[in-house]
N, C-alpha and C positions, 0 to 999 in steps of 0.2 A: 504493500500500499504506501502511497505519497501523502506525506504531511507538508503542508506549506504555511507561509507566513510567519516563520519564525526568524530571529535574528541569524545572520550568516554566522557559521562555526558553532552553533548552539547545541549542546546535548539534548537531544530529543527522545522523550521516552514514549512508547506506544504500547498500551496496556488494554487488557480485556475489561469488560464492565457487565456489572450485573445490578440493574436499578443503580443506587447511590455508591455501592461498593465496588471495588477492582477486585477481578480473579486472579489466578494464579499466572496468566498468560501475559508475558511481557517481553519486550525487545526494545533495542536502543540503536540509534544512528546520530550522525552527526550532519547537520544542515549546511548546505553547500552555499555558494555565493549568492544564490538567489532565495536563500533561507526556506530551501526544500530538502527534505531529507526523505529518502526510500528506503522503506523498513519490511523485511521478511518476517512475520509474526506467525508462529506455529501456535495454533488453538488446541489446546488439549483437554480445557476445562469446560465441561458440559454446562456449566452456570452462565458461560459467555453469551451475551446476546446483543453487545455493541462494544466499540473500540473507541477509546480518547487517546490523544496525543498531547503531549505537554513538555515545556520546560521548565525544570525546577524539581522541588521535593515532591510535589503531588499536584493533581489536576484541578482547575477551578475553569468556571464558565467565562471568565475574564481573559483568562491567560493561556487557555488551551482550547483545542478543537474537538469537535465532536460532542455528546457520544454521536456516532455513527452506525447505523444497524448492521450487525454481523448475522448471517445467514447461513446454514449448514447445506451444501448441495450433495447429491449422490455421488459418491465415488464410482468413477467411469469404470476401475478395475473390478468393482463388485456391485455388479446391477441388481437391483431387485428382483425377486422371486418370480416366476413367470405368472403372468394374471393380475400383479399388482403394480402401484407406481405411487410416486411421490408427489403431491401438490404444494407448492411453496408460495407464500403470499409476503410481500415485505412492505412494511409500513415505515415510509420515508419521513425524516423530521422534516417541520415547516420553520415558520418565523415568528418573532415576537414584533408586535406592530400595534399602532394606536389609531384610532379615528375620533374627531372632536364635531360636535353638531353645533355649529354657531360659536366662532370663536372669540367675537366681540361680547363685552360685558356693558350693559347699560344700568348705572347704579341709580337709586331713587334719587329726587331734588331734595335739596336742605335749604331752610330760610338762612338770609344771612343774620349775623348777630349772636346768638347764643352757642351756635355749634351744634352739631347733631350727628346721627348714624345714617348713613346712605347705603340702603340694602340692595342685595343682587345676588346672582348666581353665575356659575361657570357654565359654557355650554357642557352638556353630557359627553363624557369621554368613555370610549369603548377600547379596551385593551383585549388582545387576542394573542394567546399564548399557545402555538402549536408545535413548540420546538420539540417537546417529547423527552426532554433530560431532565436532570435533576435540579436545575438552577431556577429560582424564583426570580422577581423582578421588583425594581421600585418606580415609583412615578413621583417625582417632586415637582415644585413651582417655586418661581421667584418673580418678584414684580421691582420695577423701577419706582421711582418717585413720580409722582402726579405733577405735571406742569400745566401752569394756567395763565391768564392774561398778565402781562408784564413781565413773567417769568417767576412770577410767584409759584411754589411748590408747597405740595402737601407729600409728607414723608411716604414713603412705600411701605414702611412699618406701620403705618395707621390703617392699612388695611388687614383684616382678618379673617379666617375661614373656618367652617364646620364641615370636615369633608364627610363623604359616605360612600361606601363601596359593596356590590352585591355581586356574587358569583352566578353564573347561569347554572341551572340544573345539569347534573353530570360531569361538572367541573372538578378535576382531581384536586386543584389548590384552594386553599380558602384565602379570601382576600380581607385585608385589614386596613381601615381607614386611618389616616394620620390623625394626630391629635389637634384639637380647636386651637387656635392661636394665630398670632399674627404671620405674615408671609414675608414681606420685606425683600430686600435686594439680596440678602444671604439665603434665602430661600428656606421652605419647608416641605415635609413629607406630605403627598396627598393620598397615596394609597400603596400598598406593597403586598407581596405574597413570598411566604418562605421558601428556603431551599427545601428539599425532600427527595425521597427514592422515585415517586412519580408527581411531575407538576404538569401545569397547563389549563387552560379553559378559556372562558370568556368572561369579561368583567365589567360591569357598568360603574362609573365612578361619578359622583357629584359633589358640588361643594356648594353651600350657601355662604356669601362673602358679604362682609360690612366695612364700608371706609368710614372712621371716625374723623369727621372735619372739624378743625379747631374753630374755636370761637372767632368771628370777625375775620374770617377766610374772605378775601376779595371776591366778589361775584363772577361768575363766568364758568367756562367750561374746563375741567381739569381730565387730563389724559396721561395714561399710564401704559406700559407695555407688560403683559403677564406671558411667562416663557414657562412650558411644561416639558419637563424631560424623562423619558422612559429609559430605563436602563437594567 
């Protein structure tokens, strides 16, 4: 097999995988000048159902590749008995991605003078995890300061949210919403799923947001940029 995307000269380990655990099957090679390592892995552990490649002490979803499905095929030198055959189906890994319904947020108006809370909500986010591996995911958000007329600004930390997250029926992973609190330029967790033996599914994420407008903020429209990052 070929493992690609590693630093040139890196020591690459290729190992068998059974869920979240490695099996006894293991081999190594050195990445060439293009960061590619060609490895001959002999599989003897019957528990092996996938193969991973990594540099360092252990595999991780962010620093390694795979898991790639491993399938046993019939040995041409030992065909099955007359009248029987083998049917093989392979489930290939997919991708991690997200979509959002309506990216712009319109907050409620507040009256000049005393300061108030301007309510709103983010556009619903749908995360689809079809990788089929052991890694979970995190969805974070960060927001710039709100800029208004004459360069007057309302700090981004004045925006807070209360996230919610729902997993679709049959999803192997459980979804945990982030804690209520300020978002700000430093960012905050919107939702996540944990690592586990089997992960994946479809998840719906929402958040109620509130902008706390200081007293006697100059009248006008104030705009900021909210960025969501899935990793």
